[in-house]
C-alpha positions in Angstrom: 76.2 104.8 114.4 74.9 101.4 115.0 77.0 97.9 116.1 77.9 95.4 113.7 78.6 91.8 114.3 80.3 90.0 111.5 80.2 86.6 112.2 82.4 83.7 111.2 84.8 85.5 109.1 88.4 84.2 108.3 90.5 86.8 110.0 93.3 87.3 107.2 92.6 83.7 106.0 93.4 82.2 109.2 91.2 81.5 112.3 87.5 82.1 112.2 86.2 84.9 114.4 83.4 87.0 115.1 83.9 90.7 115.0 82.2 93.2 116.7 82.0 97.0 115.1 80.9 99.4 117.6 81.0 103.1 116.2 84.3 103.6 114.4 86.2 101.0 115.8 86.4 97.3 116.6 84.9 96.8 119.7 85.9 93.0 120.3 87.1 90.1 118.5 86.0 86.5 119.6 86.1 82.7 118.4 83.9 82.2 115.4 81.3 80.3 117.5 78.5 82.1 116.7 77.7 82.5 120.3 80.8 84.2 121.5 79.7 87.6 121.0 76.0 88.5 121.8 74.7 90.3 118.6 72.1 92.5 120.9 71.0 95.1 118.6 74.0 95.0 116.1 73.3 94.3 112.3 74.4 90.8 111.9 76.9 90.3 108.6 76.9 86.6 108.0 80.5 85.8 106.7 81.2 82.3 106.7 83.7 81.2 104.3 84.8 84.6 103.7 88.0 86.3 104.4 88.2 89.5 106.8 91.3 91.8 105.7 92.1 95.3 107.0 90.9 97.6 104.5 92.9 98.1 101.2 95.2 101.1 100.8 96.4 102.0 97.3 99.6 104.0 97.1 99.1 105.3 93.3 95.6 106.2 92.1 94.8 108.8 89.3 91.5 110.4 90.2 91.9 112.9 87.6 90.2 116.1 89.3 90.4 118.6 89.2 90.9 119.3 85.5 90.0 115.9 83.7 86.6 115.0 85.0 85.6 113.6 82.2 88.1 110.5 82.9 87.2 110.3 86.5 86.3 112.3 89.5 86.8 112.1 93.4 83.7 110.8 94.0 83.6 108.2 91.3 87.0 107.2 91.6 86.5 106.8 95.5 83.2 104.7 94.8 85.7 102.2 92.4 88.0 102.1 95.4 85.4 100.9 97.9 83.8 98.4 95.3 87.6 97.1 95.1 88.1 97.1 98.8 90.1 100.0 99.3 89.8 102.2 102.6 92.1 104.7 101.6 93.9 105.8 97.9 96.9 108.3 97.5 95.7 110.4 94.6 98.5 111.1 92.2 99.6 114.7 91.2 99.0 115.2 87.5 95.9 117.0 87.6 94.9 120.1 85.8 96.0 122.3 87.6 98.7 119.9 88.5 99.1 119.4 92.6 102.2 121.5 93.0 100.6 123.6 95.7 99.2 123.5 99.0 95.9 125.3 97.7 95.3 122.4 95.0 96.3 119.4 97.3 93.7 120.8 100.0 91.2 120.8 97.2 91.5 117.3 96.6 91.7 116.5 100.2 88.6 118.3 100.7 87.1 116.5 97.6 88.0 113.2 99.4 86.0 114.0 102.5 83.4 114.9 101.1 82.9 111.7 98.9 82.6 109.6 102.1 83.7 106.5 100.0 87.1 106.2 101.2 89.7 108.6 102.5 91.7 110.5 99.8 95.7 111.4 100.4 97.1 113.6 97.9 100.3 112.9 96.4 102.3 116.2 95.8 104.0 116.8 92.6 107.8 116.9 92.8 108.4 119.7 90.8 106.4 122.6 89.2 103.9 121.7 86.6 105.9 118.3 86.3 108.5 119.6 84.4 111.5 118.8 86.3 112.9 122.1 86.7 112.2 123.5 89.6 111.0 121.8 93.2 107.3 122.4 94.1 106.3 123.7 97.2 107.1 120.4 99.0 107.1 122.1 102.7 103.9 124.0 102.1 102.0 120.9 100.9 103.5 119.0 103.8 102.3 121.6 106.3 99.0 122.0 104.6 95.8 120.6 105.9 96.3 117.6 103.4 99.5 116.5 105.5 101.2 115.5 101.9 103.9 112.9 102.8 104.6 111.0 99.4 105.5 113.2 96.5 105.8 112.3 92.8 106.0 113.6 89.0 104.2 110.1 88.1 103.4 110.3 84.4 107.1 111.8 83.9 110.4 110.8 85.7 112.4 113.2 87.6 115.5 112.8 85.5 117.6 115.6 86.6 119.9 113.9 89.3 120.5 117.2 90.8 116.6 118.0 90.9 116.1 114.6 92.7 118.9 114.8 95.1 117.4 118.2 96.4 113.9 116.5 96.5 115.4 113.7 98.7 116.9 116.1 101.0 113.8 118.3 101.4 111.6 115.3 102.3 113.9 114.2 104.6 113.1 117.1 106.8 109.7 115.6 107.3 110.0 111.9 106.9 108.3 112.4 103.5 109.3 110.0 100.3 110.1 110.5 96.9 107.9 108.3 94.3 110.0 108.0 91.3 108.2 107.1 87.8 111.3 105.5 86.9 111.5 106.3 82.7 114.9 107.9 81.5 113.3 110.0 78.7 116.0 109.7 76.2 115.9 106.1 76.0 112.0 106.2 75.3 111.6 108.5 72.7 108.8 107.1 70.2 108.6 104.0 72.7 105.1 102.1 72.1 105.8 98.8 73.9 108.5 96.7 75.6 111.5 96.3 73.5 111.6 92.7 72.5 111.1 90.1 69.9 107.4 91.2 69.7 108.2 94.5 69.2 110.6 93.9 66.6 108.1 91.8 64.9 105.5 94.3 65.1 107.7 97.2 64.0 106.5 99.2 67.1 109.2 101.7 69.1 110.7 99.4 71.6 110.7 100.7 75.5 114.1 98.9 77.0 114.0 97.8 80.1 117.4 99.7 80.9 115.3 102.8 80.5 113.5 101.9 83.9 116.5 100.1 85.2 119.2 102.9 85.1 116.9 105.6 86.7 116.3 103.0 89.7 120.2 102.3 89.8 120.5 106.0 90.1 118.1 106.8 92.7 118.8 104.1 94.8 122.1 105.4 95.0 121.0 108.9 95.6 118.8 108.2 98.5 121.6 106.0 100.1 123.8 109.2 99.8 121.5 111.8 101.5 120.0 109.1 103.6 116.4 109.5 102.7 113.5 107.7 101.3 112.7 106.5 97.7 109.7 104.3 96.4 109.8 103.0 93.0 106.7 103.3 91.2 105.1 100.5 89.2 108.4 98.3 88.8 107.9 96.2 85.9 111.5 94.1 84.8 113.3 91.5 86.3 116.7 93.7 85.9 114.8 96.3 88.5 113.7 93.6 91.0 117.4 92.8 91.3 118.6 96.6 91.8 116.1 96.7 94.7 117.1 93.8 96.1 120.8 94.8 96.2 119.8 98.2 97.5 117.9 96.6 100.4 120.7 94.3 101.3 122.7 97.3 101.9 120.2 98.5 104.6 119.1 101.5 102.4 115.6 103.0 102.6 114.0 102.1 99.3 110.9 100.6 98.6 108.9 99.4 95.2 105.5 98.7 94.2 104.1 96.4 91.7 100.7 96.6 89.6 98.6 93.6 89.2 98.6 93.9 85.0 102.2 93.8 85.6 101.6 90.7 87.7 99.5 89.2 85.1 99.6 90.4 81.4 102.5 90.1 79.0 103.7 92.0 75.7 102.4 89.3 73.7 98.7 90.9 74.0 100.0 93.7 72.0 99.9 91.5 69.0 96.3 92.2 69.3 97.1 96.0 68.6 94.3 96.7 71.1 95.1 99.8 73.0 93.5 98.9 76.3 97.0 96.8 76.5 98.9 99.9 76.2 100.6 101.2 79.4 103.7 102.9 81.1 105.7 101.3 81.9 104.8 99.0 79.0 103.8 95.0 79.6 106.8 93.1 80.0 107.7 89.5 79.0 106.6 86.3 80.6 110.1 86.1 82.7 109.4 89.4 83.9 106.1 88.9 85.2 107.3 85.8 87.2 110.3 87.6 88.8 107.7 90.3 89.5 105.6 87.5 91.5 108.6 86.0 93.3 109.9 89.4 94.6 106.5 90.3 95.7 106.2 87.2 97.5 109.3 87.3 99.4 109.2 91.0 100.2 111.9 92.6 97.8 108.8 94.4 96.3 106.8 95.6 99.3 103.3 96.5 97.9 100.8 96.1 94.9 99.5 99.4 94.0 97.0 100.0 91.2 98.3 102.7 88.9 94.4 103.3 88.3 94.5 105.3 85.0 91.3 106.2 83.7 90.6 107.4 80.3 87.9 108.6 78.2 86.5 106.0 75.3 87.9 108.2 72.9 91.2 108.2 74.2 91.6 104.5 74.1 89.0 103.9 71.0 91.4 104.9 68.6 94.9 103.3 66.4 97.4 102.1 68.9 99.8 105.0 68.1 97.6 107.6 69.1 95.9 106.1 72.3 96.7 107.3 75.9 99.0 105.0 78.0 96.9 103.4 81.2 94.4 101.0 82.7 91.8 101.3 85.4 92.6 98.8 88.1 90.6 99.5 91.3 88.1 97.4 91.2 89.9 94.1 89.7 93.2 94.5 91.8 92.4 92.5 94.7 90.9 89.6 92.2 94.0 89.8 90.0 96.3 89.2 93.1 93.9 86.4 94.2 94.6 84.7 91.0 98.4 85.3 90.4 99.6 85.0 94.1 97.3 83.3 96.2 95.5 80.8 94.0 99.2 79.7 92.9 100.4 79.6 96.6 103.1 82.2 96.5 101.2 83.8 99.1 98.5 83.4 101.9 95.8 86.2 102.7 98.3 87.3 105.5 100.5 88.2 102.7 97.8 89.9 101.0 96.8 92.0 104.0 100.6 92.8 104.4 101.4 93.8 100.6 97.9 95.7 99.9 97.6 97.6 103.3 100.0 97.2 106.1 103.1 97.9 103.8 101.4 100.8 101.4 99.8 102.3 104.7 103.4 102.5 106.4 105.2 103.7 103.1 102.5 106.5 103.1 102.6 107.2 106.6 98.9 106.9 106.7 97.5 106.8 110.4 94.3 104.4 110.9 94.9 102.3 107.9 97.1 98.7 107.4 96.0 98.0 111.1 95.4 94.6 112.8 92.1 93.2 113.2 92.0 93.5 116.4 90.0 95.4 119.4 90.5 99.1 119.8 91.6 99.3 115.9 89.8 101.7 113.6 87.0 99.5 111.8 88.5 100.0 108.3 88.1 96.6 107.1 87.4 94.5 103.7 85.5 90.8 103.5 86.2 89.1 100.3 84.5 86.1 99.0 87.2 84.1 97.6 85.2 81.1 95.9 83.3 83.5 94.0 84.2 83.6 90.1 83.0 86.2 87.4 83.3 87.7 84.2 84.9 91.2 84.2 81.9 93.6 82.7 83.1 97.3 82.8 79.6 98.6 81.8 79.0 97.7 85.6 82.3 99.7 87.1 81.8 102.3 89.7 84.6 103.9 87.6 83.9 107.1 85.1 86.2 105.0 82.7 85.9 101.6 81.1 89.5 100.9 79.7 90.1 97.7 81.4 92.5 94.8 80.1 90.2 92.3 81.5 86.9 92.9 79.9 85.6 89.4 79.3 88.1 87.5 81.5 87.1 85.2 84.2 88.4 86.4 87.8 88.3 84.9 91.2 87.0 86.6 94.3 85.0 89.4 95.0 84.7 92.1 97.6 81.5 91.7 99.5 81.8 94.3 102.2 84.1 97.4 102.9 83.7 99.6 106.1 85.2 102.9 106.5 85.8 104.1 110.2 82.7 101.3 110.8 80.7 102.8 108.0 79.6 100.1 105.4 80.5 101.6 102.2 79.9 98.4 100.5 77.3 95.6 101.3 77.0 92.5 99.2 79.3 93.8 96.4 77.0 96.8 95.9 77.9 100.5 96.8 75.8 101.2 100.1 
């Protein structure tokens, strides 16, 4: 592989540095004087004014393959991830067939290796068929070539307390983690949106905050009881924040994620009846949004995860009640985080690196990602132009689906380059 010299980038938004990549690793980091490192035969990337981050890591991506290739494939999904600055994604288990066996997770893992745009780490199902009745082959999936460490029935809640306890006990043996989709099913029967003032005015079935919070409260207690790791998927309410904050104050091994859309959008948008805003968990109130931002800033919420959920147009271009839940998010995630967290002064770019690379890699036990921008480290890197402003046009997405809530909205920042182990997957904002 040829050498690449990144000139004049602000590493984690701080000091200006020149960074030399040789093969798959960072060979040297020097002062950004333009002369500290001899370019030699290296390809030079002019990065003045840009931010250099470790490659982003997503703990929560739906790649849909196998079974729903009309929505997304591993290839198109990883292309979208690379455009968004990601060098690794965790692929959720709600595929067809469900990723509840060693054979299926290995299939997804191999498809990821073939795509070449980012690393794909499969997430194994907690229960057979996501049905919540019988534990899946957790040990076999961990021992497979895919080396699964994260297990989730995302899309469905593991609502049986005994099953959840057994899963937490099982994964403890190999330092795995159960990622819970916190949704008490009886409290959300017929729910269409957040329960509150807007749902009452619109006459839509309400999705109460307590449906999420009650499961989180139960599961942090279970995790503490068995001494295992639990991760809360797409946390969305102020009450959930307080429960996680309390659990962490007890020293329990609890982590949590928030999506970009829950950091920006509110249930007021449902007044449009546009199904693009229909998502699980639902968009909440402005007070919830502000609580989530504060919790991400103070570390109560560990990381940002996209919950990238692609759907074909026929599943979204219909009446609200019939529409599928979910939004695409890989290609816009970093821009939304810049707008809601960086441009508001809640965190700096080093904080972005921590919440979107370092911590998700640690939670997923993903070696080689979320590493410092230092000599000898893997060259998984992302360059961002924070001064860029652009209007979101889903027609240009690399994803196979177009169900973005940001169409026509101006967002800041753009990923100009993404490097996966020293190989450029994105150059000047375009797929390499």
